[in-house]
N, C-alpha and C positions, 0 to 999 in steps of 0.2 A: 211402710213409712217410705216419705218424701223429705228430703234433706232440700228445706225453702231457702235457707240461705247460709253459706260461710263466709267468716272473716278470720284473716288470718292478720300477725301483726309479729314482723322478724321472723318469719320461719322461711330459715334456709334463704333461697335468694330472694323472696319475697317480704319488699319492708312493711307495706301494708297492701290487702284484697279484702273487697267484699265481689261476691258471687253471688248471685241469683239463679242456679241451676233449674232445669225445667224436669217434672216429670219424664220419663222414658228415657229415651237414648240420649245423652251430652258426648259429642265428640271433640276430642280437644288434637288438633292438628298444629304441629310445630316442629321446627328443627331442633336438634340434640340440644341438652344444655341450655333450654328456655324456659325450664319449668315444669315441663310435663311429670315428670316422675315425684318431684316435690310437692304438687299439688296432690296426687293420688296418695302419699304419704302422709300428708296432712289429714287428707279425709279417714285414713286408715286410723291415724293416731287418735284422731278424732271419737272414732269409736270403739277402738281398744285400749287407748293408751299407750300402745306400744309402737315403734318404727317396724316395717319390714324390712329395713336394710341397714340403719344405724346402727354400728356396735356399740356406740354410748349415744346418751342423749344430748350432750352438750354439740352433737354435730349437726344437730337440728335447731341449735342458735343462731341467728344472723351474726355473721362474724362483726366484733366491734360492739356490740349489744349484750344486756344480760338477763333479759327476758324474752322468750316467744309465746306466743299464745295463739291458739286455734279454737274458735270459736264456733257455735249452730245450731241454727233453729229447726227442729225437726216436727213434721206433722206425723203422728203415730195413732194407732187405733186406739189407745187411750186419751189421745189429747197433746198438744201441743206441748213442747219440752224444748228446753234452752239447756245447753251443754258447752261445757268447756274444759279443754286441758292445756295446763301452764308447766314451762319447764324454765325452772331460775338459775341461774350459775350464780354461786355462791363459793365462800374460800374452801368448803370442805367438798364441792363438787355439785353437781346438779341436783337440781329435787325439782320433783313434780307433784302436781296438786291436781285435784279436779272437783269441778262444782256440777249440780245439778238444777235448773232453776233458782240460780242464787246462791243455793246453798252448799256449803264444802262437804264432799262427802270422802270415804274410803274408796280404794279403787275396786273392791269385790262390789261394792253397791254401783259405782259406776259401771263396770263392766257389763255387758249386756242391753246398755239402754240405747245404743244405734248399733243393731249389729250389721257389719260388715263382711263379704268375701271378695279377697283379692286376689288376682291373679299379677303376677310379675316375671321378667323373664328368668329368675334366679329358681322359678318354682321346678322348671324342668329335671331340675335336679330330684324332684319329689319321684323319679321314675328311675333314675341311675346312680343317686347319692346314697348316703347310708340310712339304716332305718330310722337312726334319731330324726331325720328331716320328715320321714312319715308321720313318726308319732307327734311330732312339733304339729304336723295338719290337723291329725285327729285332737289334740289337746288346745289349739286354736280356736277349732270350730264347736268343741262341746262346752269351753270355759263360758262363750258366749251365749251358749243356748241353755245351760241349767248352773246356778249357783252352787248346786251342792258338788257339781264335779272340779269344781275351782277349788273349794275348800277340799275334799279329798286330794286332787292334786297336792296339793303345799302340805299338807299331812303326809302323804305318802314320800314327798322329798326330805322331808324331817327327818322321817323316820328310817329311811334309807343311807340319810347321810351317817344317822346315829350308829345304824348297823355297822355300815363300812368301818368306822371309826372303832368300834368293839373290835372287827375282824382283823384289822392291822395291828391291835396291840400286842404288847409282847406277851400277855396272856390272856387267852379269852375268857369273858365272864359268862359263862352260859346262861345264868339266869338273867341278865341284861339282854343278852342276844335274845333269850326266849320272849323277853317283854315286847323287844323292838319287831320281830317277826309277828306277833299278834297284831301290833298297830299296822304291820304292811298288810298284811291279812285283811284285814278290816278296810281300811282306805283303798286297798290295791281288788278288793272286791268290787266296791262302786265302778272305779275305775275301769276295770274289765268289763262290766255288765253293760256300762254307758257308750264303751267302745265297739262291743259287740253289735248293740241295736242299730248305732249309727250306722256302720258299716254295711249294717244288712238292707237297710233303708238306702243309702249312698251307693251300693252295687246297682239296685235298679234303674236308679235315676241315671248312673253313670251310663249303663247301656242303653236307657234311652235318649239322652242324648248322643253319645258315639255316632249312635245310629242316624242322627240326622247332621253330624256333620263329618264323617267320613266321606270320603272320596270313593271308597269300595267298601263291598258288604263284607265288615270286618265284626268280630263282636269283643267288647272289653268284659272283662272280668276281674270284679274286684271283690278282695277276701281279710279277714282280719285272722293274722296268725298270731295266736297270743303263745307266750314265751311258756305257761303254763297250763296243758290242756284240759280240758272240763269238758263233762258229759252232756251237758244240757246248758244255755243262757239262765241259769237261775241263781240266785244269791248262793243257797246252799252246797251248789254242785259245784260253781268258781272257788268258793273259799276252799272246799275238800280240795280241789284240783290244786290249788296255790300249797296248801299244808303237806300232800303227797310230795308236790316238788321240791318242796323247801327241804323235807326230810331226805329226799334221793340226793339231792346235791349238798346236802350239809356238808359232809366231808371234802368233797371238792371246792366248796367255800372258804373253809379254814384253810387249805392248803393253799389256794390263792391269793386268800386275803381280801376278796372282794365278793357285795353280793351278786349271783347271777341267775336266781328265780326273782320273776313277779312282771309287772307291765311294763316297767324300764328297759326288758329287753323285747316287748313286742314289735311286730312288723305288721305292715297292710301290703298285700300281695297283689300287683298289676300284671294279668296277660292279656294278650291280643290273640284271639284262636287258639286257646289253652298254652301259648308258648311265652314265656318272659319276655314281658315287653321290654326290659332294659338290654337284654341278650339280642333279641330278634326285630326289634321296632326301628325302622327308620327314623331320623330326626322329627321329620314332617308328623310320623304315626305317633310318637312321643310326645309332640306336643298339640296334637288332636286329644291323645287320651285325657292330656292333665286340663285342657279345657274343657274337657264334658266331665272329667274330676270336680271342677269346680264349679261348673253350672250344675252339678249335681249337689252341692253342697248348697248353695243355694236354695234349690228347691227342697230339702230336706230343711232346711232352717226356716224357711218360709211354712211350710206345712207345719211343724210343731209349733212355732210361736203366732200362727196365725195372723202372720205379719211378714212383708218382705224385707230383705236385710238390702243392702246399698250395695249395689257390685260396680267393683273395682277393675279394671282390666288395662295395665301399662305396657304399651308398645305389642300387644297382643295379637298382632297381624303380621309381624315382620318377617317370621317363617313360614307363614300358610301362602298356598297360591290363591290366584286369583277366586277360583269357585268355593274353595274351603274358606275364603275370608267373608265374601259375600254371605252365604250360606250361616256363617255363623252372628254376624251383626243383624242378620235378619232375626234371627232367633233372639238375638239380646234386645231388639228394638221392641219385643214386645213383654219385656221386664218392667216392673213399676217404676225403675230409676236405676241407670247405670251411667256408668263415667267410662269412657274407653279414649286412650289416648292412642296418635300414630305421629309417624315423622313425616309422612305423606298423604295428599288426600286419596280417597275411599276412589275406585274407578268403580264403574258400573253403576246400576240403580239402585240409589239406599237413600233412606227418606228419614233421618233423624228427628228427633224433637227439636233439638238445637245445636250445632256446628260453633266452635270457639277455633279462634287463632289464639296462640300462646307465641309471645316474643319478648325477652328479657325482663320474665316474670310479669308481663302485662299481658290481659286477658279480655279479646274483645268479641263479641258474639257477630258471627256472618250474617249479613242481610238474607232473607230469606227468599 
C-alpha cells in the first residue's frame, strides 16, 4: 500500500497542505512545535479515524474554524482508493464523517481501508503502563485487521456495561445477569482467540526485529496473558475457560459489584532475557523493545492482509544512540512506505527515499 497524496485542511496548525510522499522512507526534519507530530497524527486519523494523542476531536480542528478535513489517495492491491475523514464543530460538539471513493460510509466500513502502524513517544508506556494500554495496542491492531473483531469488541463492551449495571443494582437480577454473561462469553471468545493467534505471530516477529535493533544479544519474549485460562486456543476451550472463571468468581463479583472475568482484564507480557522488561529494562532497552513490537505489528499485518500498512514513527530516534538509530532506520528504509520524524538530521550513512524539512506547518522537499 502506498499513500500517493495527502491533503489537509484546517488540521491543527496546517491551514492547507498538499503532499506527495515517496514510496520507501520519508524523513521529516524540523524543530519542535513546527508540525511534525501533527502531520503523523493526520496520517493516522486518515487510516484509523482516531487520534493517537487528542482527548477530544475538537482539538484537531484548527483554531477559529469549524471544519477539519484529511484526504488521501492510496494505491492498494485491489486498486486505487480515495478516502477522507472530516471533523465538524457543531453546537452539540464534534461530529466525524468518513468517505470512501466519494461515498459516505460508517466507521466500521471505513476502518481497515488504509492500515497504519504508529509509534509515538507515549508508546513507551506500553512497557511500564497499566494493562489497559497493552490491551489498547492489541485492539487497535486487530480492529484494522479483522472487521469481526471490531464488532465483537463493540458487543463485548455493551454487554460488560450492562452486566456491571446489574451488579451495582440494589438487588441483582440473576436471570438478566446470566443473559449478559452468555453474551460476554460469545463475544469474548472471538476476542480472546483473535488476540491469542495475533500475539503468537507477534512474538516471533518481535524477537526477530529485536535481534536486529538491540546493541547486545538480548532476547525479547512476548506472551498473551488471558484473564480466564483455557486449555487450547480453540473456540470450545476458550468458551469453557470463560464459563469456568465466571463460576469461580461469581461470589466475588457480587461482593465487589464489578465484572472481574473476561478479556477486559487480559494483559500482554513483555520480558527481556526472561525478566520483566518494566522492572529490569533500561530506558534504552524498553524503547528498543517497543520499536521491535511495532515493527512486528507491521510484519504481521502485512502478512495477514497480503499488503503492507503505512508505518508512522514520531520522534523515534530521540532516546537511541547513533548505532541503534542507524540500524533501525536502515531496516525501516526497506519497508514499502514509512514516515519518520526527527528534530535533528541523522548523522552517518542514510539514504531515505525523500527528506523533507518542516517549518511553521510548511513542508519542503530537500534537494537530493
